[in-house]
Every structure is written in C-alpha cells, then in structure tokens.
Residue, then its C-alpha position, 0 to 999 in steps of 0.5 A: m841894468s844894461q842900457e837898451q841899444y838903438n840903430i839909426l838907418l840911412y837909406y834910399k832907392f830910386v825905383s818906380i812906386p805904384n800909387p805912391e800916395e797910398f803907399t805913403a799912408e800905409h808906410l806911416k801906419y806901419c812905422k807907427d805900429l813898429g815904433v820907429k821914428g824918423r823922416i821918410i820921403i816917398a815919391e813916384e821915383g822911390i824912397n829916401g829915409t832916415v829912421s831910428g829905433t831899437v835894434e829889434q825894431t830896426e832889424q824888423y824894419m830892414k827885413d820887412l822892406h827887403a821882403n818887398p820886391l821893390f826894395a829887395d836889394m836896398v842898402f841900409k847904412i847903420d849907425e849904433s846909438h844909445e837913444h832915438a835920433f828923432k822925436k817923431i815919425f814923419v812919412r811924406y809924399k813929395q814930387e821928388l826924393v830930393t828937391f831939384r826942380y830941373d826942367k828935364h827928367l833925370d833918372p839915376n837908373t839911366i844917367s848918373g856918374k861912375r860910382l867909386s868905392p871909398t878906396e877909389f875915391h880916396e885915390q882919385l882925391q889925390q890926383d892932380d887936375v881933379i875937380v871935387i864938388d861938394g853936393r850938399n848945402d853951404y852950411e853942411y860944408e862949413i863944419g866938414h868937407f873933403r880937402n880941397a873940395i869946392r864950397p857950393d854957394v847954395e842954400s838948397f839943392r835946387e840952386f845947384p843947376e844955376w850955380i854950376r852953370a855960373n861957376l863950373s862950366e870951364f871944367k867940363d873937360k876935367k875929371v869931376l868927383t862929387y860927394c854928399t852925405g849918403g849918396i842920393r843927392c849925387e845920383k841927381l847931381t852927376g846926371f845933371l853934370m853929364h847932361e850939361g856936357f861934363n865928360d868925366v863924372a864920378q860920385l862917392d858910392g854911399g856918400i860920406v857916411t860910408y866913407g867914414k866907416d871904411p876900414e881901409v881909408q878910415g875917413r882920411l882927407f875928410d876934415g871936420k864933421c859931417y852934418v846929419f839931419d837928426e838930433r845928433i846934428s853932426v858925426p865924426i868921419n875921419h878916424t885918424d890922427e889927421d882929423i882937424v876942426v874946420g868950422k869957426c864960431y859965428h860970434c868969436g871965430k874960434s875953431e868949432d864944429r857944433y851947430i845950433n839953431c837961433r833961439y828966435k824961432l822965426c829966424n831959426a838960422k843954423h850957425v856954428c857956435c861954441e858953448e861959451c858964445e851960446a851962453e853969452h848970446r843966449g842962443f841968438c845969432s844976432e842982437e836983432c833976433e834977441d830984441h825981436f824975441e824980447n819984444i814978442s815975450k813982453s807983448q805976451v805978458 
C-alpha cells in the first residue's frame, strides 16, 4: 500500500482585510471542514500562515484562496511531506501579522526594500562592503544562517528597532541585505531600516526556503539548517557539498543542528542538543529544571 502524500504550505500577503475578526472565525471553520492543520494569523493588514494537509486538501486550499480577489496573486511555498507538520489547526486574529510594535505604521506595499531573487541575493552576498542582517530571532540563527551574516541579539521580532539603533546606525550608507524564513519579517524590517535612514536596503524575495529550492544557487552560502515553526523543527537548505553544521550542543559543545525544548514545561527553553546529551540529561536544559520537575512530580504523588 502506498503511503499518502502531504504538502506543507507557507504563505503570506499584506492586503487590507475588511472585518478581519469575522473573517478569522469563518476561515477557522473552513480549515476544520477541509481538514488542514497549522497556524494562521489574520489581521487587518493581511494573512500569514503555514498549513499542512494531503495533496488534495492543500490543492483545494490554494484554489479556494486564489478564488478570493484579496488573495488571487498570493504565492504559496510548497514542501512535500509524508505526514502532517502540525497536530491542530489554529486561526487567530491579531493586531499585526508579525509582532513589531513600532510606533509608526509601515505598509510593505508602500515602503520596503528592493526584492532580490535567489540568484541576485547570492551574487550580492559575495560583494565586498555589504552588510547582511539576519531578520530572525537569535535561536533561529544558531542552527543555520548565511555566511558572514550578523547575528541578531534579539529573542523576539519586536526587539529589532532597539537592537538596530544600538548596533547598526554606523552602516546607514552601506549596502544592506536582509533575509528571514519566508520573507514576511523582512517586509517590515526593510521598511523600518529605510525609515531610519538606511540608503540601500534589499531583501531576499521568498526568504530562505525559496533560496534553498532555487535550482541555480541550490542553497549555496547558507550554513546549517533553517529553523521552521512546525513539527519538523528544521529543514536543510544547502544542497551542495559545501553544507556544514554550525550549531553546537548546549551541553557538550559538539557540532549539532537539532533543537529540543526543555522537558520542564515551565521553562520549555529551546536549545541545541545532541541525542547523547538528550538521553544523559533526560531532556532538561539544566540541573535546576530537572530539580524543579522532580519536586513537582513528588508533590503530585
């Protein structure tokens, strides 16, 4: 018996959605009826989602969204899979598609950096005197990033304005390249950089996942794996013989690119961990977390 095939869709679009809270409720019901699973954010400024389902379900999902004039030209990034990448379906209304909380409105349809194809981005990565900014969180950078990219000292996207002002203001006259997983964070990040006076700002169109699928560049100059927000946790990007592991086990320091969450749920810290150390430390990130877990377990007996 052949195994059923699944697709994982990654997509977003900045477009004004009338009555977004009502649309959120309707879209949740639609997704449940269709049978797809994933996480979808809906705001007045647009939609941002990742869903998984059978090939038939995901093709129907794309067809139905494209039938809506608001999303007629929306681009879907598609990964093949042998199973769902999510356990449930969540469709939530929020004030922003990506939480930035910048005090000025940045509409990517009116202000954003120049979009570079994977080939153009690869070429410009190799230019002298270029600044490359990773537009993701620090833990995403740890297991994979473009060579020579600046590591963002941020735990959440809304910390970027303060971090940029404190660390990158001297580069306003340099060529700046930005990238993120699928492109949506750079839509806001490049707009912010331009608003702050950076003169030459560009973004990787379609993000890292599109870059890894490009038949010409084949993920070159990306080291490690790309962190993704689903059950896979990370995916390979560089499909050449120059692929290397950049992450290091939190416990022993050995080269590793797998993430786990601390077994102590009140901590739940993401950390790079090899299989040997996961077994040795029983999935905990520290002795303190293991002690807290044991004390709670004893109190419940």
